[in-house]
C-alpha positions in Angstrom: 7.9 -25.5 -14.9 8.3 -29.4 -14.9 7.6 -29.5 -18.6 10.5 -27.1 -19.2 12.9 -29.4 -16.9 11.9 -32.6 -19.0 12.4 -30.2 -22.4 16.0 -29.4 -21.0 17.0 -33.0 -20.0 15.9 -34.0 -23.7 17.9 -31.2 -25.2 20.9 -32.2 -23.1 20.9 -35.7 -24.2 20.3 -34.7 -27.9 23.5 -32.7 -27.5 25.6 -34.9 -26.1 24.7 -37.3 -29.1 25.3 -34.7 -31.6 28.6 -33.6 -29.9 29.7 -37.5 -30.0 28.8 -37.3 -33.5 30.7 -34.3 -34.8 34.2 -34.7 -35.7 36.8 -33.8 -33.3 38.8 -31.1 -34.1 40.5 -27.8 -32.5 37.6 -25.8 -34.0 34.5 -25.1 -32.2 31.9 -23.7 -34.7 29.6 -20.9 -33.6 26.1 -20.6 -34.0 26.3 -18.5 -37.3 29.3 -21.2 -38.6 26.8 -23.9 -37.6 23.9 -22.5 -39.7 26.2 -21.9 -42.7 27.6 -25.2 -42.7 24.2 -26.9 -42.2 23.0 -25.0 -45.4 26.0 -25.8 -47.4 25.6 -28.3 -50.2 26.8 -31.8 -49.4 29.5 -32.8 -51.5 28.8 -35.8 -54.0 30.0 -39.3 -53.0 30.9 -38.5 -49.4 28.7 -39.8 -47.1 30.0 -38.6 -43.9 29.3 -35.0 -45.3 25.4 -35.6 -45.2 25.8 -37.2 -41.8 27.8 -34.0 -40.5 25.1 -31.8 -41.9 22.5 -33.6 -40.5 24.2 -33.4 -37.0 24.9 -29.7 -37.6 21.3 -29.0 -38.4 20.3 -31.1 -35.0 22.9 -28.8 -33.3 21.3 -25.6 -34.7 17.7 -27.0 -33.9 19.1 -27.8 -30.1 20.3 -24.1 -29.8 17.2 -22.7 -30.9 15.3 -24.9 -28.0 17.8 -23.9 -25.6 17.0 -20.3 -26.5 13.3 -20.7 -26.4 13.7 -22.5 -23.1 16.0 -19.8 -21.6 13.3 -17.3 -22.6 10.3 -19.3 -21.1 12.6 -19.5 -17.9 13.1 -15.9 -17.8 9.3 -15.1 -18.0 8.5 -17.4 -15.5 10.9 -15.8 -13.2 9.6 -12.4 -14.0 6.1 -13.7 -13.1 7.1 -15.3 -9.8 8.9 -12.0 -9.0 5.6 -10.1 -10.0 3.5 -12.3 -8.0 5.9 -11.5 -4.9 5.7 -8.0 -5.2 1.9 -8.3 -5.5 1.7 -10.6 -2.5 3.8 -8.0 -0.5 1.5 -5.2 -1.4 -1.3 -6.9 -0.2 0.2 -7.7 3.1 0.8 -3.6 3.3 -1.6 -1.9 6.1 -1.9 1.7 5.9 -1.4 3.6 9.0 -4.7 4.4 10.8 -6.2 7.8 10.0 -6.2 10.2 12.7 -9.4 10.9 14.4 -11.1 13.8 12.9 -12.0 16.7 15.1 -15.8 17.3 15.4 -16.9 20.7 13.7 -19.5 22.8 15.2 -21.4 25.9 14.3 -20.3 28.9 16.0 -23.9 29.4 16.8 -25.6 27.0 19.4 -28.1 24.7 17.9 -30.6 24.6 20.4 -33.1 27.4 22.1 -32.1 25.3 25.4 -28.3 26.4 25.0 -29.4 29.9 24.2 -31.3 29.9 27.2 -28.4 28.7 29.2 -25.9 31.1 27.8 -28.6 34.1 28.5 -29.0 32.6 32.3 -25.4 31.9 33.1 -23.5 34.9 31.6 -26.0 36.9 29.5 -24.0 36.1 26.5 -20.8 37.2 27.6 -18.1 34.6 26.3 -15.1 36.0 28.6 -16.9 36.1 31.8 -15.7 34.4 35.3 -17.8 33.7 38.0 -17.5 36.0 40.9 -18.3 34.0 43.4 -15.1 32.3 43.2 -16.4 28.9 42.0 -14.1 28.7 39.0 -17.0 28.7 36.6 -16.1 30.6 33.4 -17.3 31.5 29.9 -20.8 32.0 28.2 -22.1 28.7 29.5 -20.0 28.6 33.1 -18.3 25.5 32.6 -16.5 24.2 35.7 -13.0 23.6 34.9 -13.3 19.7 35.4 -16.5 19.8 33.2 -14.9 21.4 30.6 -11.4 19.4 30.7 -13.7 16.1 30.6 -15.8 17.7 27.7 -12.8 18.5 25.6 -11.4 15.1 26.3 -14.2 13.3 25.2 -14.9 15.6 22.1 -11.4 14.7 21.0 -10.2 18.3 21.6 -6.9 17.8 23.7 -6.0 21.3 22.5 -8.6 22.9 25.1 -8.0 20.5 28.1 -6.5 22.7 30.9 -7.6 26.1 29.5 -9.9 28.3 30.9 -13.3 28.2 29.1 -13.2 32.0 29.3 -10.0 32.0 27.3 -11.4 29.8 24.6 -13.0 31.3 21.5 -16.5 31.6 21.4 -16.7 28.9 18.6 -15.2 26.6 20.8 -17.3 27.2 23.6 -20.3 26.9 21.5 -18.9 23.5 20.3 -18.0 22.2 23.8 -21.6 23.4 25.1 -23.1 21.5 22.2 -20.8 18.3 22.9 -21.9 18.3 26.4 -25.6 18.8 25.7 -25.5 15.4 23.4 -23.2 13.9 25.6 -24.7 14.2 29.1 -28.1 16.1 28.2 -29.4 19.1 30.1 -28.0 17.6 33.6 -24.8 19.9 34.0 -27.2 22.9 33.8 -30.3 22.0 34.8 -33.9 23.2 33.7 -33.7 26.4 31.5 
């Protein structure tokens, strides 16, 4: 960028010299007229015509340099804008992905859970304990144990629901999770 600035200052200085050397008149030459005048043959025996042609050639060269400088400046601005877009994209942090709910098979994975289910409910997923303890479902979950297990497993949709009202797959999943989380302590030996 510094080289472009120095080049621009040099072009401006040369343009001032050329402008001072051009004859003063009411007409301003366009780029096309400047180039045509520079290519026209100089008249014989008129030294000012040679000087004017040289000045016009210099002026045309300056216009070309100015166009190149403007193109380089535009390219630099585009590169700076692209760098800013890349930097902004690098600062983007995607939102966290939601916690996936664990998936379990609908059948218990251990013979221990098969034993618990047979002992506690005879395999009946919709059963309620007749003694009034509040235990329900195939694994006879107490309400607080069911809610804590569902919350720990990332299943807030099951919190507050009676285990007996949950699907067999959800009951099996919560039993598997509780076994993995707390071991056999909630049910005892089987």
